[in-house]
FIROSE-362754 format. One record per residue: x, y, z of N, C-alpha, C, O in turn; residue number from 0. Coordinates in nm, 2 decimals. Each point is the difference from the previous one (the first is absolute). Layout:
// residues N
dofi n_xx=X	n_yy=Y	n_zz=Z	ca_xx=X	ca_yy=Y	ca_zz=Z	c_xx=X	c_yy=Y	c_zz=Z	o_xx=X	o_yy=Y	o_zz=Z	pos=NUM .
...
// end
This chain:
// residues 70
dofi n_xx=12.34	n_yy=9.34	n_zz=11.46	ca_xx=0.09	ca_yy=0.09	ca_zz=0.06	c_xx=-0.08	c_yy=0.08	c_zz=0.11	o_xx=-0.11	o_yy=0.06	o_zz=-0.03	pos=0 .
dofi n_xx=0.15	n_yy=-0.05	n_zz=0.15	ca_xx=-0.07	ca_yy=0.06	ca_zz=0.11	c_xx=0.00	c_yy=0.16	c_zz=-0.03	o_xx=0.08	o_yy=0.05	o_zz=-0.06	pos=1 .
dofi n_xx=-0.19	n_yy=0.01	n_zz=0.12	ca_xx=-0.02	ca_yy=0.14	ca_zz=-0.02	c_xx=0.09	c_yy=0.07	c_zz=0.11	o_xx=0.02	o_yy=-0.05	o_zz=0.11	pos=2 .
dofi n_xx=0.02	n_yy=0.17	n_zz=-0.15	ca_xx=0.08	ca_yy=0.09	ca_zz=0.09	c_xx=-0.11	c_yy=0.06	c_zz=0.10	o_xx=-0.12	o_yy=-0.01	o_zz=-0.03	pos=3 .
dofi n_xx=0.17	n_yy=0.07	n_zz=0.14	ca_xx=-0.09	ca_yy=0.06	ca_zz=0.09	c_xx=-0.07	c_yy=0.12	c_zz=-0.06	o_xx=-0.12	o_yy=0.02	o_zz=0.02	pos=4 .
dofi n_xx=0.18	n_yy=0.05	n_zz=-0.11	ca_xx=-0.06	ca_yy=0.11	ca_zz=-0.07	c_xx=-0.11	c_yy=-0.05	c_zz=-0.09	o_xx=-0.11	o_yy=0.06	o_zz=-0.01	pos=5 .
dofi n_xx=0.14	n_yy=-0.17	n_zz=-0.07	ca_xx=-0.11	ca_yy=-0.05	ca_zz=-0.09	c_xx=-0.11	c_yy=-0.05	c_zz=0.09	o_xx=-0.12	o_yy=0.01	o_zz=-0.04	pos=6 .
dofi n_xx=0.15	n_yy=-0.08	n_zz=0.15	ca_xx=-0.11	ca_yy=-0.05	ca_zz=0.08	c_xx=-0.09	c_yy=0.11	c_zz=0.06	o_xx=-0.12	o_yy=-0.01	o_zz=0.00	pos=7 .
dofi n_xx=0.19	n_yy=0.12	n_zz=0.04	ca_xx=-0.08	ca_yy=0.12	ca_zz=0.05	c_xx=-0.08	c_yy=0.06	c_zz=-0.11	o_xx=-0.12	o_yy=0.03	o_zz=0.02	pos=8 .
dofi n_xx=0.18	n_yy=-0.02	n_zz=-0.14	ca_xx=-0.08	ca_yy=0.06	ca_zz=-0.11	c_xx=-0.12	c_yy=-0.08	c_zz=-0.04	o_xx=-0.11	o_yy=0.05	o_zz=-0.02	pos=9 .
dofi n_xx=0.13	n_yy=-0.18	n_zz=0.02	ca_xx=-0.11	ca_yy=-0.09	ca_zz=-0.03	c_xx=-0.11	c_yy=0.01	c_zz=0.11	o_xx=-0.12	o_yy=0.00	o_zz=-0.03	pos=10 .
dofi n_xx=0.16	n_yy=0.00	n_zz=0.15	ca_xx=-0.10	ca_yy=0.02	ca_zz=0.11	c_xx=-0.08	c_yy=0.12	c_zz=-0.01	o_xx=-0.12	o_yy=0.00	o_zz=0.02	pos=11 .
dofi n_xx=0.19	n_yy=0.11	n_zz=-0.05	ca_xx=-0.07	ca_yy=0.13	ca_zz=-0.02	c_xx=-0.10	c_yy=0.00	c_zz=-0.11	o_xx=-0.11	o_yy=0.05	o_zz=0.01	pos=12 .
dofi n_xx=0.16	n_yy=-0.11	n_zz=-0.12	ca_xx=-0.09	ca_yy=-0.01	ca_zz=-0.12	c_xx=-0.12	c_yy=-0.09	c_zz=0.03	o_xx=-0.11	o_yy=0.03	o_zz=-0.04	pos=13 .
dofi n_xx=0.13	n_yy=-0.14	n_zz=0.11	ca_xx=-0.11	ca_yy=-0.09	ca_zz=0.03	c_xx=-0.10	c_yy=0.07	c_zz=0.09	o_xx=-0.12	o_yy=-0.01	o_zz=-0.02	pos=14 .
dofi n_xx=0.16	n_yy=0.09	n_zz=0.12	ca_xx=-0.09	ca_yy=0.07	ca_zz=0.08	c_xx=-0.08	c_yy=0.10	c_zz=-0.08	o_xx=-0.12	o_yy=0.02	o_zz=0.02	pos=15 .
dofi n_xx=0.19	n_yy=0.05	n_zz=-0.11	ca_xx=-0.07	ca_yy=0.10	ca_zz=-0.08	c_xx=-0.11	c_yy=-0.07	c_zz=-0.09	o_xx=-0.11	o_yy=0.05	o_zz=-0.01	pos=16 .
dofi n_xx=0.15	n_yy=-0.16	n_zz=-0.05	ca_xx=-0.09	ca_yy=-0.07	ca_zz=-0.09	c_xx=-0.12	c_yy=-0.06	c_zz=0.08	o_xx=-0.11	o_yy=0.00	o_zz=-0.05	pos=17 .
dofi n_xx=0.14	n_yy=-0.05	n_zz=0.17	ca_xx=-0.11	ca_yy=-0.06	ca_zz=0.08	c_xx=-0.10	c_yy=0.11	c_zz=0.04	o_xx=-0.12	o_yy=-0.02	o_zz=0.00	pos=18 .
dofi n_xx=0.17	n_yy=0.14	n_zz=0.03	ca_xx=-0.09	ca_yy=0.11	ca_zz=0.04	c_xx=-0.08	c_yy=0.04	c_zz=-0.12	o_xx=-0.12	o_yy=0.02	o_zz=0.01	pos=19 .
dofi n_xx=0.18	n_yy=-0.01	n_zz=-0.13	ca_xx=-0.07	ca_yy=0.03	ca_zz=-0.12	c_xx=-0.11	c_yy=-0.10	c_zz=-0.03	o_xx=-0.11	o_yy=0.03	o_zz=-0.04	pos=20 .
dofi n_xx=0.14	n_yy=-0.16	n_zz=0.06	ca_xx=-0.09	ca_yy=-0.11	ca_zz=-0.02	c_xx=-0.12	c_yy=0.01	c_zz=0.10	o_xx=-0.11	o_yy=-0.01	o_zz=-0.05	pos=21 .
dofi n_xx=0.14	n_yy=0.05	n_zz=0.17	ca_xx=-0.11	ca_yy=0.02	ca_zz=0.10	c_xx=-0.09	c_yy=0.12	c_zz=-0.04	o_xx=-0.12	o_yy=-0.01	o_zz=0.01	pos=22 .
dofi n_xx=0.19	n_yy=0.12	n_zz=-0.06	ca_xx=-0.08	ca_yy=0.11	ca_zz=-0.04	c_xx=-0.09	c_yy=-0.03	c_zz=-0.12	o_xx=-0.11	o_yy=0.05	o_zz=-0.01	pos=23 .
dofi n_xx=0.16	n_yy=-0.13	n_zz=-0.08	ca_xx=-0.08	ca_yy=-0.04	ca_zz=-0.12	c_xx=-0.12	c_yy=-0.09	c_zz=0.05	o_xx=-0.11	o_yy=0.02	o_zz=-0.06	pos=24 .
dofi n_xx=0.13	n_yy=-0.10	n_zz=0.16	ca_xx=-0.11	ca_yy=-0.08	ca_zz=0.05	c_xx=-0.11	c_yy=0.10	c_zz=0.04	o_xx=-0.12	o_yy=-0.02	o_zz=-0.03	pos=25 .
dofi n_xx=0.15	n_yy=0.12	n_zz=0.11	ca_xx=-0.09	ca_yy=0.10	ca_zz=0.04	c_xx=-0.07	c_yy=0.07	c_zz=-0.11	o_xx=-0.12	o_yy=0.02	o_zz=0.00	pos=26 .
dofi n_xx=0.20	n_yy=0.02	n_zz=-0.10	ca_xx=-0.06	ca_yy=0.08	ca_zz=-0.12	c_xx=-0.09	c_yy=-0.09	c_zz=-0.08	o_xx=-0.11	o_yy=0.04	o_zz=-0.04	pos=27 .
dofi n_xx=0.15	n_yy=-0.17	n_zz=0.03	ca_xx=-0.09	ca_yy=-0.09	ca_zz=-0.08	c_xx=-0.13	c_yy=-0.02	c_zz=0.07	o_xx=-0.10	o_yy=0.00	o_zz=-0.06	pos=28 .
dofi n_xx=0.11	n_yy=-0.02	n_zz=0.19	ca_xx=-0.12	ca_yy=-0.02	ca_zz=0.08	c_xx=-0.10	c_yy=0.12	c_zz=-0.01	o_xx=-0.12	o_yy=-0.02	o_zz=-0.01	pos=29 .
dofi n_xx=0.18	n_yy=0.14	n_zz=0.02	ca_xx=-0.08	ca_yy=0.12	ca_zz=0.00	c_xx=-0.06	c_yy=0.02	c_zz=-0.14	o_xx=-0.12	o_yy=0.03	o_zz=-0.01	pos=30 .
dofi n_xx=0.19	n_yy=-0.06	n_zz=-0.09	ca_xx=-0.05	ca_yy=0.02	ca_zz=-0.14	c_xx=-0.11	c_yy=-0.11	c_zz=-0.03	o_xx=-0.10	o_yy=0.03	o_zz=-0.06	pos=31 .
dofi n_xx=0.13	n_yy=-0.15	n_zz=0.11	ca_xx=-0.10	ca_yy=-0.11	ca_zz=-0.03	c_xx=-0.13	c_yy=0.03	c_zz=0.08	o_xx=-0.11	o_yy=-0.05	o_zz=-0.04	pos=32 .
dofi n_xx=0.11	n_yy=0.12	n_zz=0.15	ca_xx=-0.11	ca_yy=0.03	ca_zz=0.08	c_xx=-0.09	c_yy=0.11	c_zz=-0.06	o_xx=-0.12	o_yy=0.01	o_zz=0.03	pos=33 .
dofi n_xx=0.17	n_yy=0.06	n_zz=-0.13	ca_xx=-0.08	ca_yy=0.11	ca_zz=-0.06	c_xx=-0.11	c_yy=-0.07	c_zz=-0.09	o_xx=0.02	o_yy=-0.10	o_zz=-0.06	pos=34 .
dofi n_xx=-0.13	n_yy=0.17	n_zz=0.06	ca_xx=-0.12	ca_yy=-0.05	ca_zz=-0.08	c_xx=0.04	c_yy=0.00	c_zz=-0.15	o_xx=-0.03	o_yy=-0.10	o_zz=-0.07	pos=35 .
dofi n_xx=0.10	n_yy=0.20	n_zz=0.02	ca_xx=0.04	ca_yy=0.01	ca_zz=-0.13	c_xx=0.15	c_yy=-0.01	c_zz=-0.01	o_xx=0.07	o_yy=0.10	o_zz=-0.01	pos=36 .
dofi n_xx=-0.02	n_yy=-0.22	n_zz=0.03	ca_xx=0.15	ca_yy=-0.02	ca_zz=0.01	c_xx=0.06	c_yy=0.01	c_zz=-0.14	o_xx=-0.06	o_yy=-0.05	o_zz=-0.10	pos=37 .
dofi n_xx=0.17	n_yy=0.11	n_zz=0.09	ca_xx=0.08	ca_yy=0.01	ca_zz=-0.13	c_xx=0.07	c_yy=-0.13	c_zz=-0.02	o_xx=0.11	o_yy=-0.03	o_zz=0.06	pos=38 .
dofi n_xx=-0.16	n_yy=-0.06	n_zz=-0.14	ca_xx=0.05	ca_yy=-0.13	ca_zz=-0.02	c_xx=0.14	c_yy=0.00	c_zz=-0.06	o_xx=0.09	o_yy=-0.08	o_zz=0.04	pos=39 .
dofi n_xx=-0.06	n_yy=0.18	n_zz=-0.13	ca_xx=0.14	ca_yy=0.00	ca_zz=-0.05	c_xx=0.10	c_yy=0.04	c_zz=0.10	o_xx=0.11	o_yy=-0.06	o_zz=0.01	pos=40 .
dofi n_xx=-0.15	n_yy=0.16	n_zz=0.07	ca_xx=0.09	ca_yy=0.04	ca_zz=0.11	c_xx=0.02	c_yy=-0.11	c_zz=0.10	o_xx=0.11	o_yy=-0.03	o_zz=0.05	pos=41 .
dofi n_xx=-0.21	n_yy=-0.05	n_zz=-0.02	ca_xx=0.01	ca_yy=-0.11	ca_zz=0.09	c_xx=0.09	c_yy=-0.11	c_zz=-0.06	o_xx=0.08	o_yy=-0.05	o_zz=0.08	pos=42 .
dofi n_xx=-0.09	n_yy=0.03	n_zz=-0.20	ca_xx=0.09	ca_yy=-0.10	ca_zz=-0.07	c_xx=0.14	c_yy=0.05	c_zz=0.01	o_xx=0.09	o_yy=-0.08	o_zz=0.02	pos=43 .
dofi n_xx=-0.06	n_yy=0.20	n_zz=-0.04	ca_xx=0.13	ca_yy=0.06	ca_zz=0.00	c_xx=0.06	c_yy=-0.02	c_zz=0.14	o_xx=0.12	o_yy=-0.03	o_zz=0.02	pos=44 .
dofi n_xx=-0.20	n_yy=0.06	n_zz=0.08	ca_xx=0.05	ca_yy=-0.01	ca_zz=0.14	c_xx=0.03	c_yy=-0.14	c_zz=0.03	o_xx=0.11	o_yy=-0.03	o_zz=0.07	pos=45 .
dofi n_xx=-0.19	n_yy=-0.06	n_zz=-0.11	ca_xx=0.02	ca_yy=-0.15	ca_zz=0.03	c_xx=0.13	c_yy=-0.05	c_zz=-0.07	o_xx=0.07	o_yy=-0.07	o_zz=0.05	pos=46 .
dofi n_xx=-0.05	n_yy=0.12	n_zz=-0.18	ca_xx=0.12	ca_yy=-0.04	ca_zz=-0.07	c_xx=0.12	c_yy=0.05	c_zz=0.07	o_xx=0.10	o_yy=-0.07	o_zz=0.00	pos=47 .
dofi n_xx=-0.10	n_yy=0.20	n_zz=0.04	ca_xx=0.11	ca_yy=0.06	ca_zz=0.08	c_xx=0.03	c_yy=-0.08	c_zz=0.12	o_xx=0.11	o_yy=-0.03	o_zz=0.04	pos=48 .
dofi n_xx=-0.22	n_yy=-0.01	n_zz=0.03	ca_xx=0.02	ca_yy=-0.08	ca_zz=0.13	c_xx=0.06	c_yy=-0.13	c_zz=-0.03	o_xx=0.09	o_yy=-0.05	o_zz=0.08	pos=49 .
dofi n_xx=-0.12	n_yy=-0.02	n_zz=-0.19	ca_xx=0.06	ca_yy=-0.12	ca_zz=-0.04	c_xx=0.15	c_yy=0.01	c_zz=-0.03	o_xx=0.08	o_yy=-0.08	o_zz=0.03	pos=50 .
dofi n_xx=-0.05	n_yy=0.19	n_zz=-0.10	ca_xx=0.14	ca_yy=0.03	ca_zz=-0.04	c_xx=0.08	c_yy=0.03	c_zz=0.13	o_xx=0.11	o_yy=-0.05	o_zz=0.01	pos=51 .
dofi n_xx=-0.17	n_yy=0.11	n_zz=0.09	ca_xx=0.07	ca_yy=0.03	ca_zz=0.13	c_xx=0.03	c_yy=-0.14	c_zz=0.07	o_xx=0.10	o_yy=-0.02	o_zz=0.05	pos=52 .
dofi n_xx=-0.21	n_yy=-0.06	n_zz=-0.05	ca_xx=0.02	ca_yy=-0.14	ca_zz=0.06	c_xx=0.11	c_yy=-0.08	c_zz=-0.06	o_xx=0.08	o_yy=-0.06	o_zz=0.06	pos=53 .
dofi n_xx=-0.07	n_yy=0.07	n_zz=-0.20	ca_xx=0.11	ca_yy=-0.07	ca_zz=-0.07	c_xx=0.13	c_yy=0.06	c_zz=0.04	o_xx=0.10	o_yy=-0.08	o_zz=0.03	pos=54 .
dofi n_xx=-0.08	n_yy=0.21	n_zz=-0.02	ca_xx=0.12	ca_yy=0.06	ca_zz=0.04	c_xx=0.04	c_yy=-0.03	c_zz=0.14	o_xx=0.12	o_yy=-0.03	o_zz=0.03	pos=55 .
dofi n_xx=-0.22	n_yy=0.03	n_zz=0.06	ca_xx=0.03	ca_yy=-0.04	ca_zz=0.14	c_xx=0.05	c_yy=-0.14	c_zz=0.01	o_xx=0.09	o_yy=-0.03	o_zz=0.07	pos=56 .
dofi n_xx=-0.16	n_yy=-0.06	n_zz=-0.15	ca_xx=0.05	ca_yy=-0.14	ca_zz=0.00	c_xx=0.14	c_yy=-0.01	c_zz=-0.05	o_xx=0.08	o_yy=-0.08	o_zz=0.06	pos=57 .
dofi n_xx=-0.05	n_yy=0.15	n_zz=-0.17	ca_xx=0.14	ca_yy=0.00	ca_zz=-0.05	c_xx=0.10	c_yy=0.04	c_zz=0.10	o_xx=0.10	o_yy=-0.06	o_zz=0.02	pos=58 .
dofi n_xx=-0.13	n_yy=0.17	n_zz=0.05	ca_xx=0.10	ca_yy=0.06	ca_zz=0.10	c_xx=0.01	c_yy=-0.10	c_zz=0.12	o_xx=0.11	o_yy=-0.01	o_zz=0.05	pos=59 .
dofi n_xx=-0.22	n_yy=-0.05	n_zz=-0.01	ca_xx=0.01	ca_yy=-0.09	ca_zz=0.11	c_xx=0.08	c_yy=-0.12	c_zz=-0.04	o_xx=0.08	o_yy=-0.06	o_zz=0.08	pos=60 .
dofi n_xx=-0.09	n_yy=0.01	n_zz=-0.21	ca_xx=0.08	ca_yy=-0.11	ca_zz=-0.05	c_xx=0.15	c_yy=0.04	c_zz=0.00	o_xx=0.09	o_yy=-0.09	o_zz=0.03	pos=61 .
dofi n_xx=-0.06	n_yy=0.21	n_zz=-0.06	ca_xx=0.14	ca_yy=0.05	ca_zz=0.00	c_xx=0.06	c_yy=-0.01	c_zz=0.14	o_xx=0.12	o_yy=-0.03	o_zz=0.01	pos=62 .
dofi n_xx=-0.20	n_yy=0.05	n_zz=0.09	ca_xx=0.05	ca_yy=0.00	ca_zz=0.14	c_xx=0.02	c_yy=-0.14	c_zz=0.05	o_xx=0.08	o_yy=-0.02	o_zz=0.09	pos=63 .
dofi n_xx=-0.14	n_yy=-0.08	n_zz=-0.16	ca_xx=0.01	ca_yy=-0.14	ca_zz=0.05	c_xx=0.11	c_yy=-0.07	c_zz=-0.09	o_xx=-0.01	o_yy=0.00	o_zz=-0.12	pos=64 .
dofi n_xx=0.11	n_yy=-0.05	n_zz=0.19	ca_xx=0.11	ca_yy=-0.06	ca_zz=-0.08	c_xx=-0.05	c_yy=-0.13	c_zz=-0.07	o_xx=-0.08	o_yy=-0.07	o_zz=0.06	pos=65 .
dofi n_xx=0.13	n_yy=0.04	n_zz=-0.18	ca_xx=-0.03	ca_yy=-0.12	ca_zz=-0.06	c_xx=0.07	c_yy=-0.12	c_zz=0.07	o_xx=0.12	o_yy=0.01	o_zz=0.03	pos=66 .
dofi n_xx=-0.20	n_yy=-0.11	n_zz=-0.01	ca_xx=0.06	ca_yy=-0.12	ca_zz=0.06	c_xx=-0.01	c_yy=-0.12	c_zz=-0.10	o_xx=-0.11	o_yy=-0.04	o_zz=-0.04	pos=67 .
dofi n_xx=0.22	n_yy=-0.01	n_zz=0.00	ca_xx=0.01	ca_yy=-0.11	ca_zz=-0.09	c_xx=0.01	c_yy=-0.13	c_zz=0.08	o_xx=0.09	o_yy=-0.02	o_zz=0.07	pos=68 .
dofi n_xx=-0.20	n_yy=-0.06	n_zz=-0.09	ca_xx=0.00	ca_yy=-0.12	ca_zz=0.08	c_xx=0.07	c_yy=-0.11	c_zz=-0.07	o_xx=0.00	o_yy=-0.12	o_zz=0.05	pos=69 .
// end
């Protein structure tokens, strides 16, 4: 079932927000990893959050792509 314009807009807005958060996590992870005494637990949490964001982004991108049955 195709998405309505409102649904498409909402997904686009959420995708942009998630992509920005993903980029921000990249920066935070790099900064934390560069510390001499890096907090390994915090680093693991940031990486786990980044992976969860990537999964959500993929899910939303899949929602925008119609299924094609060959």
